[in-house]
C-alpha positions in Angstrom: -17.6 -6.4 -12.7 -16.3 -3.1 -14.2 -13.6 -3.1 -16.7 -10.3 -3.3 -14.9 -8.2 -1.5 -17.6 -7.7 1.4 -15.2 -5.2 -0.7 -13.3 -1.6 0.3 -13.7 -0.5 -2.2 -16.3 1.9 -3.8 -14.0 0.2 -3.3 -10.6 0.9 -6.8 -9.6 4.7 -6.5 -10.2 5.1 -3.0 -8.6 7.0 -2.8 -5.4 5.6 -1.1 -2.3 7.9 1.8 -2.9 6.5 2.2 -6.5 2.9 2.1 -5.1 3.8 4.7 -2.5 5.0 7.0 -5.2 1.9 6.8 -7.4 -0.2 10.0 -7.6 -2.8 9.7 -4.9 -5.8 9.6 -7.3 -4.1 6.7 -9.2 -3.4 5.0 -6.0 -7.0 5.4 -4.8 -8.5 4.3 -8.2 -6.2 1.2 -8.1 -7.4 0.5 -4.5 -11.0 0.8 -5.5 -10.5 -1.6 -8.4 -8.8 -4.2 -6.2 -11.7 -3.9 -3.8 -14.2 -4.4 -6.6 -12.1 -7.4 -7.9 -12.1 -9.0 -4.4 -15.9 -8.6 -4.0 -16.4 -10.1 -7.4 -14.1 -13.0 -6.8 -15.7 -13.6 -3.4 -19.0 -13.8 -5.1 -17.6 -16.2 -7.7 -16.1 -18.3 -4.9 -19.3 -18.5 -3.1 -21.2 -19.6 -6.2 -18.5 -22.3 -7.0 -18.6 -23.5 -3.4 -22.5 -23.8 -3.6 -22.2 -25.7 -6.9 -19.6 -28.2 -5.3 -21.9 -28.6 -2.2 -25.0 -29.3 -4.4 -23.1 -31.7 -6.6 -21.2 -33.8 -3.9 -22.7 -33.2 -0.4 -25.5 -35.6 -0.6 -23.4 -38.6 -1.8 -20.7 -37.8 0.7 -23.1 -37.5 3.6 -24.5 -40.9 2.6 -21.0 -42.3 2.7 -20.5 -40.9 6.1 -23.8 -42.3 7.4 -22.9 -45.7 5.9 -19.6 -45.6 7.9 -21.6 -44.9 11.0 -20.5 -41.3 11.3 -22.2 -37.9 11.3 -19.0 -35.9 10.9 -15.6 -36.5 9.5 -14.1 -37.2 6.2 -15.6 -39.2 3.3 -13.9 -40.1 0.1 -16.2 -40.5 -2.9 -15.7 -40.8 -6.7 -17.5 -39.1 -9.5 -16.1 -40.9 -12.6 -12.3 -40.3 -12.6 -12.7 -37.5 -10.0 -11.8 -38.2 -6.4 -13.7 -36.0 -3.9 -12.5 -35.6 -0.4 -15.5 -34.3 1.7 -14.7 -33.0 5.2 -17.5 -32.2 7.5 -16.2 -30.9 10.9 -18.0 -31.2 14.1 -18.9 -27.7 15.6 -19.8 -27.9 19.3 -21.1 -25.0 21.3 -21.8 -25.0 25.0 -24.5 -23.1 26.9 -22.5 -20.9 29.2 -25.3 -20.5 31.7 -25.6 -24.2 32.2 -21.8 -24.7 32.3 -21.5 -22.1 35.0 -24.2 -23.9 37.1 -22.3 -27.2 36.6 -19.0 -25.6 37.6 -20.6 -24.3 40.7 -21.8 -27.8 41.6 -18.4 -29.2 40.9 -16.8 -26.7 43.3 -19.5 -27.4 45.9 -18.7 -31.0 45.8 -15.1 -30.4 46.5 -13.7 -31.3 43.1 -11.4 -29.0 41.0 -13.5 -27.4 38.2 -10.3 -27.3 36.0 -10.4 -31.1 35.9 -13.6 -30.9 33.9 -14.0 -27.6 32.3 -11.6 -25.3 30.4 -11.9 -21.9 31.9 -10.9 -18.7 30.1 -11.4 -15.5 32.0 -11.6 -12.1 30.3 -12.4 -8.6 31.2 -14.3 -6.2 28.9 -12.0 -3.3 28.0 -15.0 -0.9 28.4 -15.5 -2.1 31.9 -11.8 -2.0 32.8 -11.3 1.6 31.6 -14.3 2.8 33.6 -13.1 1.2 36.9 -11.4 3.4 39.6 -7.6 3.5 39.4 -7.1 1.3 42.5 -9.2 -1.5 40.9 -7.4 -1.2 37.6 -4.0 -1.5 39.4 -5.1 -4.8 40.9 -5.8 -6.2 37.4 -2.9 -4.5 35.5 -0.4 -7.4 35.9 -3.0 -9.7 34.1 -3.5 -7.3 31.2 -1.6 -7.2 28.0 -2.3 -4.7 25.3 -1.2 -5.4 21.7 -2.0 -3.4 18.7 -4.5 -4.6 16.1 -4.3 -4.1 12.3 -4.8 -0.5 11.4 -7.4 0.6 9.0 -6.6 3.5 6.7 -9.3 5.1 4.7 -8.5 7.6 2.0 -10.8 10.4 0.8 -10.2 13.5 -1.3 -11.5 16.6 0.5 -14.7 17.8 -1.0 -15.5 14.5 -2.8 -17.9 11.8 -1.7 -16.4 8.8 0.0 
């Protein structure tokens, strides 16, 4: 990681108003250094997580299997250290097969909602390409919220 001495000495204690009043080049330089620090720390976090997994996963998975489970929480000890190992279950469903099953449920006269959670959605690209009359039919079901804005700063004539 590059030397971070270019940070304003008290960047962490500066208020938003103080950051707003920084000269734009100092602001952009500070923003770049923070991004570098985040990338560096993410890399370190990944390395530490891999080391923890290498050190404790096998023993914890054995403890889970001995308890008759493939997933869940295992508590193990490594000397005076207590390790809590949590392995969540991640389930995915084949949507094509579920659709076929749902059609069979409906055909048999049962309510599909008794068996399958259904979430309907409409692609925004499709919606905006529809004729106005069709859009109006769906308008009551549509809510538009704003996402988080992305603001990118560049000085004209300089590489991004």
